[in-house]
N, C-alpha and C positions, 0 to 999 in steps of 0.2 A: 308487436303482430305486425307485419309489412303488408298494407293493404295495396290492394290491384290497383289505385291509383297512382300509389306513390311508386310501382313500381311502370307503369306505363308513361307517368313525367318522367323520369329518369331515362327511358327508352327513346324517348321522343326528345327530350331534352339535347341525349346523345345524334340525336337523326338531323337535329337544328345546329349543334354544332358541325357535323361534318357535310350539310346541304351550303352551310355559310365559310365553307373552306377556315375554321374556325378552331385546329388542331391544337393551339392553347388551351382555351376552353375545353376541348374533347377530353383533352388528356389530365385533366382537372376531375376528370369523374371518372378516372381509374385507382385501383389503389397501388403504394408503392413496388408490391409484388406482383403486380397486373400481368397478364400476359394478352395476346391475340392469333388467333388457329384459323388460318384457313389450308383445308384440308386438299390433296389433291385425289382422292376419291371418296366414293357417297359412305362409304361406310366405315370407314380409317382407324383404327384404335387408338394411334394415338401419334402425337406430333415427335414425339423423341424417336421412335425408330422405325419412322416412316419419313420420306421427301413428303414436303407438304407446301403448298403454294404462295404463303406468309408462315409463319411462326416468329412471334416477335413477342420477347419479355419488354418491359417499364424503360430499360434502356434504348430496344432498340427502337419503341415507338418514341423514344425523345429522339434520338436523332433523324428518325424519317418525318420528324415535324422538324427540327430544326431544317431539313433539305428541304422541305417544300416551302419553307417561310424566308428561304434564305434570299435575297436581293439578285445572287446572278442564276436560281434556279428557272428551269425549263417552265415550271408552271407560270411564273411572274409573265413570260412572253405570250403563254397565250392563260388566258380564267379557265379555269377548272369550275364549271356549273354541274350542282347535283339536286338529285330530287328524291328524298326516300320515303317508303311507304311503312309502314308497319303494322301489322296484322293477326290475329286470332294467338292474343298474347296470352300465353299458361304456364302456369306454375309445374311444376314435374319433379320437387322432393328438393333433399339437401344434397351439398357431396360433404365426404361425410367432417371436413371440418366446420361443418356449420351454415355452408353462403347454400341463398336460396337459390335453383337451378330453374330459368326461366325461359321456355321456348316461345319460338314465336315465326312466323313468314316475313317475307321483308319481297320489294320490288325497287331496284335502285337506277334510274338513267343518270348517266354519268354525259355531259358534254364538252371535249376537249377538243383542240384542233379541229376546229370546224365537222367535230365527227361523234353523234349520239350512240350510247352505247347501252344496253340493257343487261343488265344483270339481275337473276332472281335465283331465290333459297328460302333456306333455313338457319336461325341466331338461336344461338345456348348464350345466354348470360347466366355468368355467376355471379348473384349480386350479396357483398358484406353488409352486415348494418353496424357502421362506424360507427363513433363518438360524435363525428361531424358530419350524419348520415348514409345515407342508402351509395354504396360505389360499387363499381362492377371491377371486380379480380379477375375474370376471366371471359373473354367473348370468343366464341366459334362460330366460324363463318362457312357453311356449306352451298355453295354455289348448286345449283340445279344439274350446270353442265362442268363439274370441277374438274373433270375427266378428260374434258376434250382440250386441246388445245387455248392459251388464251394471252391476249393480248396483255402489254403491261399495265398496270392497273395507276391511275396517278394521285388517287385517293384510297383511304380504306373505305369500308365499305360498310 
């Protein structure tokens, strides 16, 4: 049985990694077949048949991680500072493959290049219980204003 405390600990650990800009530790929280999806419409049915703000598999997540930490990356010229708040964490069933579906609300502040941006919306995590513990197989980030023009994101939300 996966406890609520274990779920929240994983989600808070993920937020801590993003707040610290530690994409190495962040990526370790994900399964090898993981995906990260940010739809462009509030009720977008899927990522494969529609345009998305972001739809990354584990390979693309790794490429973004490498670009973020590269010594010549723009993110090195201007530090990225984040603060994520997660609330209203709740279980919402299971996927067909048996992963636990967890939904939550979030607010994130991102300070980059002397500008602070505010993001808010809903998370949907699909969590897999593997031999080495609870891991994230899929994350969907639905921004409140996902259908509005977006500035480029420097780090995952």
